[in-house]
C-alpha positions in Angstrom: -8.1 -11.6 18.5 -10.7 -9.9 16.7 -14.5 -11.0 17.0 -15.2 -10.5 13.3 -14.1 -12.0 10.3 -12.3 -9.5 8.3 -11.8 -11.6 5.3 -15.3 -12.2 4.5 -15.6 -8.7 3.7 -13.3 -9.1 1.1 -14.4 -9.4 -3.0 -13.8 -12.7 -4.4 -10.2 -13.1 -5.9 -8.3 -11.4 -3.6 -5.0 -13.6 -3.2 -2.5 -11.0 -2.1 -3.0 -8.3 0.4 -0.6 -5.7 1.9 -1.2 -4.4 5.3 0.0 -0.9 5.6 0.2 0.9 9.3 0.2 5.0 9.3 2.5 5.0 12.2 4.3 2.7 14.5 2.0 0.6 16.9 -0.9 1.3 14.8 -2.3 -2.1 15.1 -0.6 -3.9 12.0 0.3 -6.8 13.4 -2.9 -7.4 15.5 -4.8 -7.1 11.9 -2.2 -9.4 10.3 -2.6 -12.0 12.9 -6.6 -12.1 12.7 -6.2 -12.5 9.0 -4.0 -15.3 9.6 -5.7 -17.1 11.9 -8.7 -17.0 9.9 -7.2 -18.4 6.8 -5.7 -20.8 9.4 -9.0 -22.0 10.5 -9.9 -22.4 6.8 -7.2 -24.6 6.3 -5.7 -22.3 3.3 -1.9 -22.3 2.7 -0.8 -18.8 3.5 2.5 -17.2 2.6 3.9 -14.4 5.2 6.5 -11.2 4.3 7.4 -8.2 5.4 8.9 -5.0 3.7 10.2 -4.0 7.1 10.5 -5.7 10.2 7.4 -7.6 12.3 7.1 -10.0 15.2 10.3 -8.4 16.7 9.9 -8.9 20.5 10.5 -5.4 21.5 10.1 -2.3 19.6 13.2 -0.9 18.6 12.1 2.7 19.4 10.4 2.7 22.9 11.5 -1.0 24.1 7.7 -2.0 24.5 6.6 -5.5 23.7 5.2 -6.3 20.4 2.7 -8.9 19.4 4.1 -11.8 17.8 3.8 -13.1 14.3 2.3 -17.1 14.6 2.5 -18.9 11.6 0.3 -22.2 11.6 1.8 -25.3 10.4 1.8 -25.3 6.8 2.0 -21.8 5.9 4.9 -20.5 4.3 7.5 -17.7 5.3 9.9 -15.8 3.7 12.6 -14.4 6.2 16.1 -14.2 6.7 18.1 -17.4 7.8 19.1 -15.8 11.3 15.2 -15.2 11.9 14.5 -18.7 11.0 17.5 -20.1 13.1 16.1 -18.0 16.4 12.5 -18.8 15.8 10.1 -20.7 18.3 8.3 -22.1 15.4 9.8 -25.1 13.4 10.5 -24.9 9.8 11.2 -26.8 7.0 13.8 -25.4 4.7 12.4 -25.1 0.8 14.9 -22.9 -0.9 17.0 -19.8 -0.8 15.2 -16.7 -2.5 17.9 -14.1 -1.7 21.3 -14.4 -1.8 23.9 -12.6 0.9 25.6 -10.8 -1.8 22.6 -8.6 -2.4 21.5 -7.9 1.4 20.1 -10.4 4.0 20.2 -14.1 3.1 16.4 -15.1 2.6 14.9 -18.5 3.2 11.7 -19.6 2.1 10.5 -22.0 5.0 7.0 -24.2 5.4 5.9 -23.9 9.0 6.1 -27.7 10.9 5.2 -26.0 14.4 3.4 -22.9 15.2 5.2 -20.3 17.2 6.8 -17.0 17.1 9.0 -15.7 14.0 10.4 -12.5 13.2 10.0 -11.4 9.2 12.5 -9.4 8.0 14.9 -9.1 4.8 12.5 -8.1 2.0 12.5 -4.4 1.8 12.2 -3.6 -1.7 9.7 -4.0 -4.7 12.0 -6.4 -6.4 12.2 -8.4 -2.8 8.5 -8.8 -2.8 8.3 -9.8 -6.3 10.8 -12.4 -5.8 9.2 -13.9 -2.6 5.6 -13.9 -4.2 7.0 -15.8 -7.6 8.1 -18.2 -4.7 5.0 -18.3 -3.0 2.9 -19.0 -6.3 5.7 -21.6 -7.3 4.9 -23.8 -4.1 0.9 -23.0 -4.4 0.2 -20.5 -1.8 -3.7 -19.9 -1.6 -3.3 -16.3 -0.1 -0.5 -14.4 0.5 -0.3 -11.6 3.2 2.6 -8.7 3.1 3.3 -6.6 6.1 4.0 -3.5 4.8 5.6 -1.9 7.7 5.5 1.4 8.9 4.1 3.7 5.9 5.5 1.7 3.4 3.2 2.5 0.6 5.0 0.8 -2.0 4.0 -2.6 -0.7 0.6 -1.9 -2.0 1.9 -1.9 -5.8 -1.0 -3.5 -7.6 1.3 -5.2 -10.1 1.7 -7.6 -7.3 -0.9 -7.2 -4.9 -4.7 -7.5 -5.2 -5.7 -5.3 -2.5 -4.4 -3.3 0.8 -5.7 -2.7 4.1 -4.8 0.7 6.1 -4.4 0.9 9.8 -4.9 4.0 11.5 -4.2 4.3 15.2 -4.0 6.4 18.3 0.0 6.3 18.0 0.1 8.4 15.1 -0.8 11.4 16.9 -2.5 12.9 20.1 -5.1 14.6 17.8 -7.8 12.5 16.3 -8.3 15.5 13.8 -4.5 15.5 12.6 -4.8 11.8 12.2 -8.2 12.1 9.8 -6.6 15.0 7.9 -4.1 12.6 6.8 -5.9 9.6 6.3 -8.2 11.9 4.2 -5.3 12.4 1.9 -4.5 8.5 2.1 -8.1 7.6 1.2 -7.9 10.0 -1.7 -4.6 8.4 -3.4 -5.8 4.8 -3.0 -9.2 5.2 -4.6 -7.9 7.1 -7.5 -9.9 6.0 -10.2 -8.6 3.9 -13.2 -8.3 5.6 -16.7 -11.0 4.9 -19.0 -9.8 2.3 -21.5 -9.2 3.5 -24.9 -7.0 2.7 -27.9 -5.3 6.4 -27.6 -3.6 5.1 -24.4 -1.0 2.8 -26.5 0.4 6.0 -28.1 1.8 7.3 -25.0 2.9 4.0 -23.2 6.3 3.7 -25.5 7.7 6.9 -24.5 6.1 6.6 -20.6 7.7 3.2 -20.5 11.4 4.8 -21.3 10.9 7.1 -18.4 9.4 10.2 -20.2 6.1 12.3 -19.5 3.6 12.4 -22.4 1.4 15.2 -23.1 -1.6 14.4 -25.3 -3.6 17.7 -26.0 -6.5 15.4 -27.0 -7.1 11.7 -27.6 -6.7 12.1 -31.3 -3.5 14.2 -31.6 0.3 13.1 -31.6 1.7 12.6 -28.2 4.6 15.1 -27.2 7.2 13.3 -24.8 8.6 15.5 -22.1 11.9 15.2 -20.1 10.9 13.6 -16.7 11.6 14.9 -13.6 10.8 18.6 -14.9 13.1 21.3 -14.3 12.3 24.8 -13.7 9.1 25.9 -15.5 9.9 23.2 -18.2 6.1 22.5 -18.1 4.5 25.8 -19.1 7.6 26.2 -21.8 7.2 22.8 -23.3 3.5 22.8 -23.7 3.2 26.0 -25.5 1.2 25.9 -28.5 0.1 22.4 -28.3 -3.4 23.3 -27.8 -4.1 24.3 -24.5 -8.1 22.8 -24.4 -9.9 20.9 -22.4 -9.5 17.2 -22.8 -5.8 17.3 -22.6 -3.9 14.2 -20.8 -0.6 14.0 -19.0 0.9 11.0 -18.1 3.7 10.8 -15.6 6.4 8.0 -15.5 7.3 8.6 -11.6 6.4 10.0 -8.6 4.1 13.1 -8.8 5.5 15.2 -5.9 3.8 18.3 -4.5 6.6 20.6 -6.5 5.5 18.5 -9.9 1.8 19.0 -9.1 2.8 22.9 -8.4 4.1 23.2 -11.8 0.9 21.4 -13.4 -1.2 23.7 -11.7 0.1 26.7 -13.4 -1.3 26.0 -16.6 -4.5 27.8 -17.5 -6.5 24.3 -18.4 -5.7 21.7 -15.8 -5.2 18.3 -17.8 -6.3 14.7 -16.9 -3.4 13.7 -14.6 -2.3 9.9 -15.2 0.0 7.8 -13.1 0.8 4.2 -13.3 -0.7 3.4 -10.0 -1.6 5.1 -6.5 1.6 4.3 -5.0 3.4 7.4 -7.2 1.1 10.0 -5.3 3.3 11.5 -2.8 0.8 15.0 -2.4 -0.5 16.0 0.9 -2.6 18.5 2.5 -5.8 18.3 0.4 -3.9 19.6 -3.2 -5.6 16.6 -4.8 -9.1 17.8 -3.8 -7.7 21.6 -4.9 -6.8 20.0 -8.4 -10.0 18.2 -9.0 -12.1 21.9 -7.7 -10.0 23.5 -10.3 -11.5 21.5 -13.0 -8.8 18.6 -13.3 -8.7 15.0 -13.2 -6.4 12.3 -11.8 -6.6 8.8 -12.9 -4.2 5.7 -12.7 -3.5 3.1 -15.2 -3.5 0.4 -12.3 -5.8 1.2 -9.5 -5.4 -0.3 -5.6 -8.3 -1.9 -4.3 -8.5 -0.2 -0.9 -10.4 -3.6 1.2 -10.5 -2.1 4.6 -9.4 0.5 7.1 -8.6 -0.8 10.7 -8.9 1.6 13.4 -6.9 1.3 17.1 -8.0 3.9 19.5 -5.0 3.1 22.2 -1.7 4.3 21.9 1.3 2.9 24.0 2.3 6.5 24.6 -0.7 6.0 27.5 -3.6 7.8 25.9 -6.7 6.5 24.6 -9.3 8.0 22.2 -13.2 7.3 22.2 -13.2 4.2 20.0 -16.7 4.5 19.2 -16.2 8.1 17.7 -13.2 7.4 16.0 -15.0 4.4 13.8 -17.6 6.6 13.0 -15.3 9.6 12.0 -13.3 7.1 9.8 -16.4 5.9 8.6 -17.4 9.2 7.4 -14.4 9.3 5.5 -14.1 5.9 4.1 -17.6 5.9 2.5 -18.0 2.4 0.8 -14.9 1.0 2.3 -15.3 -1.3 5.5 -14.0 0.0 8.6 -13.1 -1.9 11.6 -11.9 -1.6 15.3 -8.6 -3.9 15.4 -8.9 -3.9 19.2 -12.6 -4.0 20.1 -13.8 -6.3 16.7 -16.3 -3.9 15.7 -17.0 -3.9 11.8 -18.8 -1.0 9.9 -19.7 -2.1 6.3 
């Protein structure tokens, strides 16, 4: 277990936290258990759920042993009926939160005796919302979401208060390659919120119907566009709409590399607005290039990046210099806390 207390670095009001690993075996479960231990020591009622599979005894890819998920007595878990039956922990079944007709049957259960349990059965945003609503009904004080390998949807700010990102040596033998990807993720999850204004309301009706919305200026009438864009639809649709500085383009769904390439063909780049950072799917520094050309990117609902965990050990047998990794990641993260999930170091 880590010697530091990660939860003490969180700002006030954090109730639901998603933990996302950049790769398999990054150290996510170690961090998950650290938080679970901290909240257990504080006698907090914790809700546990996974967007993938966590707590399995062996990795399905390489057959190596995996750390167990160990809920403390009083904590709630949402997992499959089979996982409850096979768990070393003992539970009191509270209710069924998902029927087998729409996937694995998922039960909500209260832990009576600590022990290992596998968390499984809630892969979608709808599943997670359903479980978190059940947690609220039974008055959990803190909820932990195992975001699984690269499941960024579990950081959706409509149901989480913040996220932790875990970068491990298992990502690739090359630390520079990991840092390149991590730079993109930090860019994504620190996208700023759009400055509130009454003109935003004029874009919302079309946006909620699944259309993109172009505003030549805050005072102008909104122009609804079919989305996803097809061919050179952006350029054709925006002809004669007053291409000037101060325009806004709201996207209702994912911003992919092809979508951004179309937008970047405009002579003056608009202020690009997404629902939230989980809708950003652009890598390779293209977001920074958009800003350098004078464009801006914002979100209607920002994500709180609470911290970044690093793990210099890989199950493939190689190890990075832990101190160098901590320093290099801290250089990228700036004000975001960074901690070594194995050695217990914390850099604020």
